[in-house]
C-alpha positions, 0 to 999 in steps of 0.5 A, a space after each residue: 185804309 187806316 189799318 193794314 188788316 183792311 187791306 188784307 181783308 180786301 186781298 182775301 176777298 179777291 182770293 174768295 172771288 177766285 174760288 179759293 177753298 184754302 187761303 193762307 195769311 202769313 204775317 212776320 213782324 221782325 223788330 230787329 230787321 225792322 220788317 213787316 212782311 204779309 203774304 196771302 197765298 190762295 189755291 184759286 184759279 190764279 191770273 193769266 200773265 197779261 192780267 198779272 202785268 196790269 193788276 196793280 193798275 187801279 183801272 185794271 179789274 175783272 169785275 163787270 159791275 165797275 171799271 176800277 179795282 183799287 184793292 191791290 193798287 192801294 195796298 201797293 201804294 201803302 207799302 211803297 209810302 213806307 219804303 216797302 213793296 208789293 209783289 204778286 205771282 200767280 199761276 193759272 189753275 194753281 193760285 196766286 201769292 201776294 207778298 207785301 213788305 213794310 219798314 216796320 217802324 216807318 212813320 207812315 205805316 198804318 197800324 196792323 189793326 185788329 187781326 183777331 176780328 179780321 180772321 174771325 170775320 172771314 171765317 164766319 162769313 166763309 165757313 166752307 173756306 179753310 183759313 190758315 193764319 200764321 203770325 210771327 213776332 220776333 220768333 214767337 209764333 201763333 197759328 190758327 187753322 180752321 182745318 184743324 178746328 173743323 176736325 176737332 169740332 166734327 159735325 158741329 158748324 164752325 159758325 156755331 155761337 160757342 165755337 165762334 166764341 172760343 175762336 175769338 178767345 183763341 185768336 185774341 190770346 194767341 195774338 196778345 201772347 205774341 207781343 209778350 202779353 201786351 197787344 
C-alpha cells in the first residue's frame, strides 16, 4: 500500500468485523528517537491463542468468502522493511491491540497519508462505533474522540452534513498544528 493510513484503515476494518464498538488509533511520531509508532486498540471479540499464532500469515483468515487475509501480513512486511516490527496481543472477549513501529526516517517508509480523511471516512461509514484518534508529534498532542462529539451534538446525527464538515475542519486543523502549521 502506498500510504500507512491505508494499512490503518485495513486493520480498523478487522476491528469492525470483530464487533468492536470502541476503536482507538494512536500515532506517535518522535523525530528525536526516529520513531513512528502506531497502535490500534479495540474492544472486539478478540482472537483465540491458536489464531493469534498464525494471524500474520497471509493464508490465515477467518473469512469464509476468500482464503487469504493480507492486511496484517502486508502491514507487518511494511514495518519490517523499515527496520520496524508489528506485534499483536489479543484476549478472547476483550479485544485486540495491534502495535506497529517504523524507523521514521527510513527511506522505504511509506508516507503516513491523509489521516484526516481516513478518520473521517471511518466515522461516517460507521456512525455507531466510537473512534478515539490520538496523534502526537514531538510532544505536540491532538485528540479526536467521537464520544465527546456525540455528547456535544446530542440528538443530531454524527453524519449530519454540518457535523461532518465541522469534523473535517477540526481534524485538518488539529493535524496541521501538530507539525507546526505546515503539514
